[in-house]
Backbone bond lengths (Angstrom), bond angles and torsions (degrees), N, CA, C in turn:
res aa  C-N    CA-C-N  psi(-1)  N-CA   C-N-CA  omega(-1)  CA-C   N-CA-C  phi
1 M - - - 1.417 - - 1.471 107.38 -
2 T 1.393 115.21 133.40 1.451 118.36 178.64 1.455 112.20 -86.80
3 D 1.218 118.69 155.67 1.516 131.85 -177.95 1.480 106.66 -73.00
4 P 1.345 124.08 111.02 1.482 123.22 -178.72 1.559 107.18 -69.66
5 Y 1.240 120.44 -20.43 1.448 127.91 -175.05 1.532 114.07 -96.96
6 A 1.360 119.61 -1.34 1.295 121.94 -177.87 1.602 116.36 -54.75
7 V 1.180 122.34 146.72 1.471 124.26 -174.63 1.444 108.86 -74.97
8 T 1.376 114.82 122.70 1.494 117.72 -177.88 1.527 112.48 -126.91
9 S 1.296 118.38 -18.78 1.438 118.02 178.76 1.556 110.20 -136.27
10 W 1.363 118.31 -25.49 1.446 117.47 178.04 1.588 109.11 -68.09
11 G 1.308 112.95 146.80 1.471 114.69 174.39 1.644 110.24 88.88
12 V 1.350 115.74 -5.15 1.494 114.50 176.43 1.455 112.39 -68.24
13 V 1.208 118.92 124.58 1.456 123.78 -174.98 1.544 111.54 -83.97
14 N 1.314 115.02 138.23 1.439 123.61 176.12 1.595 107.28 -73.68
15 A 1.276 109.38 86.03 1.616 116.08 -176.85 1.499 108.97 -69.90
16 P 1.319 115.76 130.74 1.456 119.70 172.05 1.481 113.91 -65.03
17 F 1.305 118.17 150.12 1.576 118.43 176.70 1.589 108.06 -133.55
18 D 1.274 108.94 158.21 1.550 117.78 178.19 1.518 107.05 -77.87
19 M 1.303 116.87 141.03 1.487 126.55 164.96 1.483 115.67 -142.10
20 T 1.165 117.23 153.45 1.491 122.25 178.69 1.516 110.08 -116.18
21 T 1.304 116.24 121.58 1.509 125.76 -173.68 1.620 104.98 -73.55
22 P 1.282 115.80 162.46 1.397 123.77 172.68 1.563 111.75 -51.53
23 S 1.292 120.09 -32.82 1.465 120.53 -179.82 1.475 113.26 -75.49
24 G 1.351 117.77 -14.99 1.508 124.73 -176.20 1.546 109.40 102.06
25 Q 1.240 120.27 -2.23 1.520 117.95 177.24 1.414 110.96 -74.00
26 K 1.339 117.31 125.65 1.408 123.02 178.80 1.613 107.18 -90.21
27 C 1.319 113.63 142.53 1.562 117.54 -177.54 1.444 104.74 -152.18
28 L 1.354 116.12 154.64 1.513 128.83 171.31 1.432 105.95 -98.35
29 V 1.285 112.90 119.54 1.623 120.97 178.70 1.442 107.84 -122.61
30 R 1.369 113.90 164.33 1.387 119.21 170.46 1.614 107.96 -133.66
31 K 1.397 113.30 154.23 1.493 115.19 179.46 1.557 112.43 -64.34
32 L 1.226 107.47 145.47 1.611 115.43 177.74 1.470 106.08 -74.29
33 E 1.388 119.74 126.77 1.369 127.52 178.21 1.548 108.31 -99.30
34 M 1.352 113.19 159.16 1.485 121.62 176.15 1.565 107.52 -57.29
35 E 1.370 115.78 -42.79 1.539 116.09 175.28 1.492 111.73 -52.93
36 D 1.382 122.66 -42.27 1.375 123.76 178.25 1.528 111.91 -58.77
37 V 1.267 112.55 -43.82 1.624 122.59 -172.28 1.565 100.24 -63.62
38 L 1.260 121.94 -43.27 1.492 126.04 -171.75 1.509 103.93 -77.63
39 A 1.328 123.21 -53.56 1.381 124.98 -176.32 1.513 118.10 -56.05
40 H 1.235 114.27 -37.61 1.471 123.56 -178.72 1.528 113.74 -97.02
41 G 1.360 117.19 7.09 1.539 117.30 173.75 1.512 108.53 68.83
42 L 1.252 124.67 36.88 1.421 123.65 -178.03 1.575 115.05 -95.16
43 I 1.279 116.97 -3.30 1.448 121.05 -173.90 1.567 105.66 -55.21
44 N 1.302 117.17 -56.19 1.499 118.58 -174.10 1.454 109.40 -72.55
45 E 1.211 121.10 -31.87 1.502 123.61 -175.70 1.580 108.47 -71.93
46 L 1.347 119.21 -37.32 1.406 124.69 172.45 1.493 111.21 -62.65
47 D 1.326 115.75 -42.29 1.485 117.21 -179.52 1.577 105.92 -66.54
48 G 1.221 118.43 -38.41 1.399 123.30 176.74 1.468 115.35 -63.44
49 I 1.348 118.45 -24.76 1.487 122.65 177.00 1.493 109.57 -71.29
50 S 1.330 117.43 -40.09 1.427 121.18 -177.20 1.500 106.67 -65.42
51 T 1.366 116.88 -41.50 1.490 125.70 -172.28 1.573 99.94 -67.05
52 A 1.369 118.53 -43.28 1.520 122.88 -169.07 1.560 104.82 -71.47
53 L 1.210 119.02 -35.45 1.543 126.03 -167.69 1.487 107.96 -88.05
54 I 1.339 118.40 -32.35 1.488 117.16 -168.83 1.479 103.66 -122.62
55 D 1.355 112.02 119.17 1.465 120.05 171.62 1.512 107.06 -92.53
56 E 1.379 114.84 99.45 1.428 121.02 -176.80 1.590 113.13 -64.75
57 S 1.294 117.73 -16.75 1.381 120.84 177.14 1.592 113.08 -82.13
58 A 1.321 115.66 -11.75 1.397 120.03 176.97 1.488 112.29 -80.33
59 P 1.390 114.05 152.56 1.470 118.81 -176.89 1.592 104.21 -55.47
60 E 1.428 111.82 156.77 1.489 115.53 -175.06 1.586 108.75 -67.13
61 E 1.384 118.01 -39.40 1.458 116.96 -177.36 1.533 111.24 -63.32
62 E 1.429 113.99 -30.62 1.506 119.63 179.84 1.588 108.36 -65.37
63 Q 1.321 113.59 -42.14 1.444 120.70 174.92 1.305 116.95 -57.03
64 E 1.364 119.27 -46.79 1.480 130.65 -171.94 1.502 103.44 -75.67
65 S 1.232 124.92 -37.81 1.583 121.86 -174.87 1.568 111.05 -82.62
66 G 1.372 117.83 -8.97 1.446 121.73 178.39 1.601 113.15 91.52
67 A 1.296 111.29 4.47 1.473 108.55 -179.79 1.451 114.27 -69.66
68 S 1.313 117.37 -25.73 1.467 123.10 175.04 1.560 111.59 -67.47
69 L 1.258 115.54 -26.13 1.484 126.72 179.73 1.518 104.69 -69.39
70 L 1.315 123.78 -47.03 1.356 129.42 178.80 1.494 107.99 -58.06
71 V 1.370 118.44 -47.74 1.465 123.89 -178.89 1.513 106.31 -55.99
72 A 1.391 113.94 -45.75 1.549 117.63 -169.92 1.601 104.76 -63.68
73 F 1.345 118.86 -34.52 1.351 118.62 -176.31 1.478 114.27 -73.16
74 K 1.282 119.05 -17.62 1.496 126.12 169.99 1.506 110.01 -59.46
75 D 1.285 119.39 -35.67 1.430 125.34 -175.64 1.504 106.44 -81.55
76 T 1.306 120.47 103.73 1.439 122.72 -169.66 1.564 111.70 -69.97
77 E 1.442 116.94 -26.41 1.337 119.63 173.12 1.473 119.09 -65.62
78 K 1.370 110.89 -44.71 1.486 119.49 177.54 1.619 106.90 -64.57
79 F 1.326 115.88 -44.86 1.494 119.01 -177.30 1.571 112.43 -64.51
80 G 1.281 113.73 -35.50 1.530 121.59 173.11 1.448 112.01 -54.38
81 R 1.374 114.21 -51.69 1.500 121.05 -175.77 1.642 107.53 -69.46
82 L 1.312 111.71 -37.90 1.497 113.87 -179.83 1.562 109.12 -63.06
83 E 1.289 116.91 -46.16 1.413 125.93 -174.42 1.672 111.08 -65.56
84 K 1.234 112.14 -37.61 1.478 122.22 178.27 1.512 106.66 -64.62
85 T 1.356 119.44 -52.84 1.415 123.07 178.28 1.628 115.26 -62.52
86 I 1.344 113.68 -36.80 1.452 118.57 179.96 1.585 106.38 -68.89
87 N 1.327 115.96 -40.67 1.458 119.66 -178.54 1.477 107.81 -61.35
88 K 1.409 122.01 -41.69 1.376 119.45 179.44 1.446 116.22 -63.71
89 I 1.496 116.76 -39.68 1.344 124.74 -177.56 1.454 109.13 -66.18
90 V 1.429 119.63 -41.22 1.441 118.49 175.76 1.547 114.12 -61.42
91 Q 1.352 117.01 -39.56 1.452 118.50 -179.31 1.574 109.58 -71.21
92 I 1.282 120.78 -24.82 1.536 120.75 -179.12 1.482 103.86 -80.62
93 T 1.333 124.54 -38.63 1.441 123.31 -166.36 1.632 114.83 -98.68
94 V 1.182 116.07 -20.71 1.535 117.20 178.12 1.482 104.81 -84.59
95 V 1.372 111.53 119.05 1.484 121.80 -176.82 1.597 108.54 -88.58
96 Q 1.326 114.13 -48.33 1.494 121.28 175.09 1.606 111.82 -130.61
97 P 1.323 120.14 140.70 1.434 126.94 -18.53 1.553 110.87 -65.23
98 V 1.248 111.71 160.72 1.496 120.41 178.28 1.534 104.86 -62.86
99 I 1.386 110.38 132.71 1.455 116.36 175.93 1.520 111.28 -110.28
100 Y 1.335 116.11 117.89 1.399 125.75 178.52 1.431 116.26 -81.76
101 G 1.357 120.90 153.10 1.483 123.75 174.79 1.507 109.38 -75.02
102 I 1.348 113.25 167.43 1.393 118.71 174.49 1.572 109.86 -65.50
103 P 1.345 115.96 128.34 1.491 118.62 177.17 1.490 110.26 -59.30
104 D 1.338 113.01 143.67 1.475 118.86 174.07 1.497 114.75 -56.12
105 E 1.350 115.82 143.14 1.496 116.05 -179.92 1.522 110.77 -73.53
106 V 1.223 115.77 144.34 1.402 124.59 170.03 1.522 114.27 -120.29
107 I 1.346 117.28 153.67 1.522 119.78 -178.35 1.607 104.29 -91.90
108 N 1.328 111.07 125.03 1.487 121.08 177.90 1.478 106.68 -70.17
109 P 1.383 121.63 115.47 1.394 128.28 -176.21 1.619 113.88 -56.77
110 Q 1.339 112.73 -26.24 1.437 111.30 -176.70 1.591 110.64 -97.63
111 T 1.262 121.52 -31.97 1.444 125.87 179.97 1.606 108.25 -93.35
112 R 1.344 113.22 -18.25 1.482 113.25 -177.18 1.601 113.16 63.71
113 K 1.290 116.59 19.73 1.500 118.74 -173.31 1.537 105.47 -118.58
114 P 1.309 117.25 151.49 1.540 121.95 175.50 1.418 110.92 -66.20
115 E 1.228 120.38 142.40 1.444 128.02 166.80 1.483 112.60 -143.99
116 A 1.345 117.28 162.13 1.415 120.15 174.90 1.574 111.45 -55.17
117 G 1.322 110.70 143.30 1.387 119.38 176.95 1.522 114.11 -68.14
118 P 1.264 120.55 172.94 1.579 119.28 -178.88 1.413 109.07 -61.29
119 R 1.413 108.63 155.74 1.405 116.55 175.62 1.490 108.62 -129.53
120 V 1.267 121.42 154.96 1.384 124.76 177.52 1.635 107.79 -98.44
121 E 1.317 110.34 132.11 1.543 115.72 -174.29 1.553 106.30 -64.81
122 G 1.204 117.77 144.30 1.538 123.54 176.35 1.552 109.90 87.90
123 R 1.252 125.04 -10.49 1.439 124.74 173.23 1.401 113.83 -85.07
124 A 1.327 118.02 146.80 1.484 123.94 175.75 1.510 107.79 -98.73
125 Y 1.433 110.64 123.48 1.471 115.20 -177.60 1.487 104.35 -108.81
126 V 1.333 118.02 150.42 1.413 124.26 -168.16 1.555 108.31 -63.69
127 D 1.397 117.81 -35.81 1.399 118.15 -175.58 1.549 111.41 -78.54
128 Q 1.239 116.84 2.08 1.487 119.60 179.38 1.549 107.82 -102.59
129 I 1.270 119.49 3.13 1.445 118.11 178.94 1.525 108.47 -97.40
130 S 1.326 118.47 135.38 1.488 116.93 -179.85 1.451 114.25 -58.49
131 F 1.265 116.15 151.27 1.488 123.24 -177.69 1.608 107.49 -60.43
132 M 1.292 115.20 -36.86 1.477 118.63 -175.83 1.618 110.22 -69.51
133 D 1.343 113.65 -40.01 1.480 121.45 177.02 1.618 103.24 -59.44
134 K 1.273 114.67 -46.30 1.547 117.41 -165.26 1.645 102.59 -73.44
135 M 1.369 119.88 -33.98 1.417 121.93 -179.81 1.570 107.61 -70.49
136 S 1.339 115.54 -31.70 1.559 119.97 179.60 1.499 106.94 -70.63
137 I 1.259 123.00 -44.41 1.489 125.92 172.80 1.483 114.52 -57.25
138 F 1.408 112.59 -48.25 1.451 120.27 175.85 1.506 111.93 -55.63
139 G 1.302 118.84 -44.42 1.481 123.30 -178.63 1.553 108.46 -63.78
140 K 1.276 119.88 -46.56 1.414 124.54 -177.82 1.572 114.09 -62.40
141 V 1.383 113.98 -44.06 1.375 117.77 -173.57 1.517 111.70 -76.44
142 F 1.218 123.69 -16.50 1.510 131.49 178.03 1.474 111.51 -96.81
143 E 1.294 119.22 1.47 1.463 116.41 -178.96 1.608 116.40 -51.99
144 G 1.336 107.52 -39.76 1.540 118.12 177.83 1.547 112.62 -65.78
145 F 1.236 121.03 -16.58 1.424 120.19 -173.08 1.512 109.75 -95.68
146 K 1.276 121.29 -8.92 1.451 122.17 -176.42 1.515 114.63 -63.49
147 G 1.432 115.14 -40.84 1.413 117.09 179.94 1.557 117.28 -66.93
148 L 1.371 114.31 -21.41 1.424 122.01 178.70 1.530 114.49 -57.85
149 E 1.412 113.76 -51.34 1.433 122.09 179.53 1.608 110.71 -55.88
150 Q 1.460 110.69 -46.27 1.451 115.98 -176.42 1.547 107.02 -65.58
151 F 1.320 120.57 -42.55 1.516 124.03 179.76 1.493 110.36 -58.04
152 R 1.426 118.30 -44.50 1.423 118.20 -179.52 1.594 111.34 -66.86
153 E 1.263 116.79 -35.32 1.413 120.40 -179.47 1.571 106.78 -67.87
154 D 1.275 118.19 -46.00 1.528 116.56 -178.02 1.525 110.79 -66.32
155 E 1.415 112.78 -36.95 1.506 111.67 -176.22 1.606 111.86 -71.39
156 Q 1.312 111.02 -34.89 1.539 115.60 176.68 1.431 108.00 -65.12
157 A 1.293 118.34 -46.30 1.515 123.38 -177.63 1.494 111.65 -57.85
158 S 1.323 115.20 -48.28 1.480 119.90 -178.42 1.495 112.26 -68.75
159 D 1.357 119.52 -39.81 1.325 126.92 -175.56 1.615 112.44 -72.62
160 L 1.206 114.52 -34.88 1.535 122.53 -172.87 1.500 109.94 -105.67
161 G 1.358 115.77 0.25 1.594 116.08 -176.56 1.404 114.35 -59.64
162 T 1.324 121.19 -30.42 1.500 120.84 -177.55 1.574 117.09 -97.50
163 L 1.346 112.53 -3.04 1.354 116.93 -179.36 1.559 110.30 -82.86
164 E 1.339 113.58 140.36 1.461 123.77 -178.69 1.483 106.70 -80.90
165 N 1.332 116.40 142.50 1.470 123.93 174.72 1.456 113.46 -79.21
166 V 1.419 119.53 103.83 1.452 118.90 -172.89 1.623 104.89 -124.00
167 E 1.309 111.30 153.16 1.459 116.04 177.92 1.559 108.34 -72.95
168 A 1.373 113.31 145.91 1.549 114.08 177.52 1.448 113.25 -64.67
169 V 1.332 114.56 151.08 1.404 117.99 -178.94 1.635 106.23 -97.80
170 S 1.224 123.15 125.36 1.388 122.10 178.19 1.577 110.93 -93.28
171 A 1.272 116.04 121.98 1.398 122.79 -178.69 1.474 110.49 -144.47
172 T 1.260 119.35 143.92 1.446 124.60 177.49 1.527 112.32 -99.80
173 A 1.298 116.97 128.84 1.463 116.23 -179.97 1.508 109.93 -88.74
174 E 1.274 115.05 136.12 1.482 123.31 175.94 1.472 108.21 -92.02
175 L 1.246 113.32 115.66 1.583 117.77 177.94 1.505 107.97 -106.73
176 P 1.326 120.71 143.25 1.431 123.13 177.34 1.540 111.05 -71.15
177 V 1.318 108.62 141.34 1.529 113.95 -175.56 1.479 102.51 -110.83
178 G 1.327 116.98 139.76 1.461 119.92 174.76 1.530 111.25 85.09
179 N 1.300 118.77 -165.55 1.468 125.34 -177.98 1.582 108.31 -86.17
180 P 1.290 120.65 117.02 1.508 119.48 -175.32 1.510 109.62 -79.40
181 A 1.332 122.12 3.18 1.530 127.19 -176.33 1.568 105.95 -79.20
């Protein structure tokens, strides 16, 4: 008789895998896990990525073709937030080579202007990786998350399918103040 409670999926390790980026750089990456998203405070940032990348007011064919993506990139504020999040995800998921963050700015004493802090030769810094390579890594490490959105949509559709669309009722609750005794 087999044990119906034998471990079959718990304890499965998120094994890193090799990938080659569009520039030809080989790296060892691992999938992004929900624990990573939570531990690094990426929940709101990832929601912001979908907002930054998809202009829901754009026609559907424009969204599907990626034209709305180009429009989003014209907004430097949105692009800056997007790039910051993608940089963080690349640093979290690339195992080898180690990817370092952007060195803190320092003020050049001669020019009195800010410039990038000192860098160590031979290290890979996240701002030195091409945007296309970062997007390629981003796409690979998120492959496991694709089914989650579809699952949610299916669940909500089946759960709410028989409910009637009604306007919310506005009511104020009266709560007792003080000691009711």
